[in-house]
Every structure is written in structure tokens, then in C-alpha cells.
matplotlib code that plots the C-alpha trace (Angstrom):
import matplotlib.pyplot as plt

x = [0.0, 1.1, 1.8, -0.4, 2.4, 3.0, 0.2, -1.9, -5.5, -8.6, -11.9, -15.1, -18.0, -15.6, -18.2, -20.5, -20.8, -18.4, -16.2, -15.4, -14.4, -12.3, -10.6, -9.6, -8.2, -6.2, -4.8, -3.7, -1.9, 0.2, -1.7, -1.7, -5.4, -7.5, -11.1, -14.2, -17.9, -21.0, -20.9, -18.0, -18.7, -18.7, -15.6, -13.8, -14.9, -13.5, -10.3, -9.7, -10.3, -7.8, -5.3, -5.9, -5.1, -7.8, -6.1, -6.8, -10.5, -13.0, -16.8, -18.6, -21.5, -19.9, -22.6, -21.4, -18.6, -17.1, -16.9, -15.2, -12.6, -12.0, -11.6, -9.0, -7.1, -7.1, -6.0, -3.1, -2.0, -1.3, -0.1, 1.7, 0.1, -2.9, -2.5, -6.0, -9.3, -12.1, -15.6, -17.9, -20.5, -24.0, -27.7, -30.4, -34.0, -36.1, -39.7, -42.0, -42.0, -45.5, -44.1, -40.7, -40.6, -38.5, -36.6, -35.9, -34.6, -32.4, -31.0, -30.0, -28.3, -26.5, -25.1, -24.4, -23.4, -22.7, -20.6, -18.3, -17.9, -16.8, -14.3, -12.8, -12.5, -10.6, -8.4, -7.9, -5.5, -2.9, -3.1, -2.7, 0.5, 1.9, 0.4, -0.6, -3.2, -6.3, -9.9, -12.5, -16.3, -19.1, -22.0, -23.7, -25.4, -28.2, -25.7, -25.6, -29.0, -31.9, -35.0, -38.4, -38.5, -34.9, -35.4, -33.5, -30.8, -30.1, -30.1, -27.4, -25.3, -25.6, -24.5, -21.6, -20.5, -20.7, -18.8, -16.0, -15.8, -15.4, -12.7, -11.0, -10.6, -9.1, -6.4, -5.6, -2.0, -1.3, -1.1, -4.2, -6.6, -10.3, -12.3, -16.0, -17.3, -20.8, -22.0, -25.5, -27.2, -24.6, -25.9, -25.2, -27.4, -28.2, -31.2, -32.5, -34.8, -35.6, -39.1, -38.3, -38.7, -35.2, -33.4, -30.5, -29.1, -28.5, -26.8, -23.0, -21.4, -19.9, -16.6, -16.4, -17.2, -14.4, -12.0, -12.8, -12.0, -8.8, -7.8, -8.7, -6.4, -3.5, -4.1, -0.8, 0.6, 0.8, -3.0, -6.2, -9.4, -11.9, -14.8, -15.8, -19.2, -20.2, -23.7, -25.4, -27.0, -30.4, -31.7, -35.2, -37.9, -40.2]
y = [0.0, 3.6, 5.8, 8.9, 10.8, 14.1, 13.5, 16.6, 15.7, 17.7, 16.6, 18.0, 17.5, 17.3, 18.1, 15.3, 12.1, 10.2, 13.1, 14.3, 10.8, 10.3, 13.6, 12.5, 9.2, 10.8, 13.5, 10.8, 9.1, 12.2, 13.5, 17.3, 18.1, 20.8, 20.6, 22.1, 22.0, 24.3, 25.4, 27.5, 27.3, 23.5, 23.5, 25.7, 23.3, 20.3, 22.2, 23.0, 19.3, 17.9, 20.8, 22.2, 25.9, 28.3, 29.0, 25.3, 25.4, 26.7, 27.0, 26.7, 25.4, 23.0, 23.7, 27.3, 27.5, 30.7, 29.2, 26.0, 28.2, 30.1, 26.8, 25.8, 29.1, 28.8, 25.2, 25.8, 28.8, 26.3, 23.2, 23.0, 19.7, 17.5, 13.8, 12.8, 14.4, 12.9, 14.0, 13.1, 15.9, 15.2, 15.5, 12.9, 13.6, 10.5, 11.1, 9.4, 10.9, 12.4, 14.3, 15.2, 18.8, 20.2, 22.2, 19.0, 17.2, 20.1, 20.7, 17.0, 17.1, 20.3, 19.1, 15.4, 15.7, 19.2, 19.9, 16.9, 18.0, 21.5, 19.8, 17.8, 20.9, 22.7, 19.9, 17.3, 19.5, 19.5, 15.7, 15.5, 17.6, 15.3, 12.2, 10.8, 11.3, 9.6, 10.7, 9.1, 9.7, 8.1, 7.4, 5.2, 2.0, 3.9, 4.7, 1.0, -0.4, 2.1, 1.9, 3.4, 7.1, 7.7, 9.0, 12.2, 10.7, 7.7, 9.8, 12.1, 9.1, 7.1, 10.2, 10.6, 7.0, 7.5, 10.7, 9.2, 6.2, 8.5, 10.6, 7.3, 6.7, 10.1, 9.5, 5.9, 6.7, 8.3, 7.0, 8.9, 6.5, 6.8, 4.9, 4.8, 3.8, 2.4, 2.7, 1.4, 2.4, 4.3, 5.7, 9.4, 12.6, 11.9, 10.0, 12.6, 14.2, 11.3, 9.8, 6.1, 3.3, 2.0, 0.4, 2.7, 0.5, -2.1, 0.3, 0.4, 2.6, 5.9, 5.0, 1.8, 3.7, 6.1, 3.3, 2.0, 5.4, 5.5, 2.2, 3.3, 6.4, 4.0, 1.6, 0.5, 2.3, -1.1, -1.4, 0.4, -0.3, 0.8, 0.3, -0.9, -1.9, -1.9, -2.6, -3.6, -7.1, -5.4, -2.2, -2.0, -1.9, -4.8]
z = [0.0, -0.7, 2.2, 2.8, 4.5, 2.7, 0.2, -0.8, -0.3, -1.1, 0.5, -0.8, 1.6, 4.5, 7.2, 6.4, 8.4, 6.1, 5.1, 8.6, 9.8, 6.7, 7.3, 10.8, 9.5, 6.7, 9.0, 11.4, 8.5, 7.8, 4.8, 4.0, 4.0, 2.4, 3.4, 1.7, 2.3, 2.3, 5.9, 7.0, 10.7, 10.6, 8.5, 11.1, 13.9, 12.0, 11.1, 14.8, 15.7, 13.1, 13.3, 9.7, 9.4, 8.3, 5.0, 4.1, 4.4, 1.9, 2.0, -1.3, -3.3, -5.8, -8.4, -8.8, -11.3, -9.9, -6.4, -7.7, -9.5, -6.3, -4.5, -7.1, -6.7, -2.9, -3.0, -5.3, -3.3, -0.5, -2.4, -5.8, -6.7, -5.8, -5.1, -4.0, -4.8, -2.7, -3.5, -0.6, -1.3, -2.5, -1.7, -1.7, -2.6, -2.4, -3.8, -6.2, -9.7, -9.0, -6.0, -7.5, -8.7, -11.5, -8.9, -6.9, -10.1, -11.3, -7.8, -7.5, -10.9, -10.2, -6.9, -7.7, -11.4, -12.5, -9.4, -9.9, -13.5, -12.4, -10.0, -12.9, -15.0, -12.2, -10.7, -13.4, -15.5, -12.7, -12.4, -16.2, -15.9, -13.3, -15.0, -11.7, -9.0, -7.5, -7.8, -5.6, -6.0, -4.0, -6.4, -3.7, -4.5, -6.2, -8.9, -9.7, -8.7, -8.6, -6.4, -6.4, -5.5, -6.6, -10.1, -9.6, -7.3, -9.5, -12.6, -11.1, -9.8, -13.0, -14.8, -12.5, -13.1, -16.9, -16.8, -14.8, -17.0, -20.0, -18.3, -17.4, -21.2, -21.6, -19.1, -19.6, -20.8, -17.4, -13.9, -12.8, -11.1, -10.7, -8.0, -7.5, -4.1, -4.1, -0.6, 0.4, 3.6, 5.7, 9.0, 8.5, 8.7, 5.0, 6.3, 8.7, 6.2, 4.0, 4.4, 4.0, 6.5, 7.3, 10.2, 10.8, 13.5, 10.8, 8.4, 7.7, 10.3, 9.0, 10.6, 8.5, 5.3, 6.2, 6.8, 3.3, 1.8, 3.9, 2.4, -1.2, -0.7, -0.2, -3.1, -4.8, -7.8, -9.6, -9.8, -9.4, -7.5, -10.1, -7.8, -4.4, -3.2, 0.5, 1.7, 4.9, 5.0, 5.2, 6.5, 5.0, 7.7, 7.8]

ax = plt.figure().add_subplot(projection="3d")
ax.plot(x, y, z, "-o")
ax.set_aspect("equal")
plt.show()
């Protein structure tokens, strides 16, 4: 496994249930972190906890092009290269098609698909220059196996998977690696506002999901983990 010590890592969605726990693991392994998320106050609290300086945090909406460009400028003012880009940001709107509004649909696509596209536009060129790097996205299991009520969410995540597969073809003569992590049923605040009967005590723990990402960040240079699937045995309510 590759060491994380001294690696420059950008985490998008760093204050979420999975992102924050991953940040702690990567910091403990010696990585140089830059953390980004929507809420600046939560970012500062996390930065204080993991000893990340205030010039290495950035609050943004990743669906806004000008904010992603500003993130890029701030990141490269601190680090001259990027080794790992972890995108742990995203929203989930679970509604039947009859109840799903146009605003819901577009908001989901903007955050879960357009935002990652903007991240690629801003950070992939530096990886191409170096001909190396690692990009990790978390499409979730609904980016592989859809369910009722997930029309917007699955559309955004299937799109994300397709986009990254196409980008993989563009960079196949480099050592840039792309990994998709398909997580199903992780007990995080993601579920707080979703009207779906589930058994959260039977879900994958956020700490275990973070450990999987920590492992993926250290995959050997001789190979690539193109995708990983982690699901609970069953969390659907009876």
C-alpha cells in the first residue's frame, strides 16, 4: 500500500458524516489536508479538531462555477500539486415521480453531477500535468442499482459514473486513477430528512465507510481499485 504521509488531499463534503471521519483518518496518517464544504462554521470546527489551518478550508457550493474556480485558486496557493481528490459531497431527494418537482430534479443534478464536472475541470489538468493522482467519487449503491423514488438521485449518480468512465478513457495513458465507491445504507445525517422506512441501527457505520476510503487512498501504484461496493446485509424496515 502507498503511504499517505505528505500527500496533498482535497476533501469535498468534509463536514458530512463520512467526510469528517475520513478527514480524521487521513490526518492521522500524515496527509496534507485541504477541506471544503458548504458550511464555514462546521468547517472551522472540523479544522480545529484535526489541526488544519484556516487557509486550508473553503466554504462553497460546488454547483457554482465561480466558487469552484475560487476553491482551485485557494488550494493551489497552498499546495503546488494534488495527489488525492475525494468528492464526498452530495444531496439525496427520495420522492415518487409524481411528487418530484422540477426544482428537486435540477437541484439534484446540479449538486451530484454538474458539481463533480466542475471539480474535474478545475483539478484534473494538474493531475494530467503530473500524469498521476487519485480521484474518488461516492456514487452510492443507487448509482448502480436504482430503487423506487430515486429517479433524480439515480439519474445524477448514473450520470456521475458514466462521466468518470469517459474521463478514465481520456487519461488511460497516465497513472491517474479513478475509483467509484458504491455505498449502500450508511448511518449518517443523510437519512435525517428522508421519508423512507429503514433500520438505521443495521446500516453500515460511517466510521467503517471512512476506513474504506482511507484504504482506497493508499491503493498501490501497480494497480487500481476501479470500484468498491459496500452494503449492509439489510436495513429495510419490515
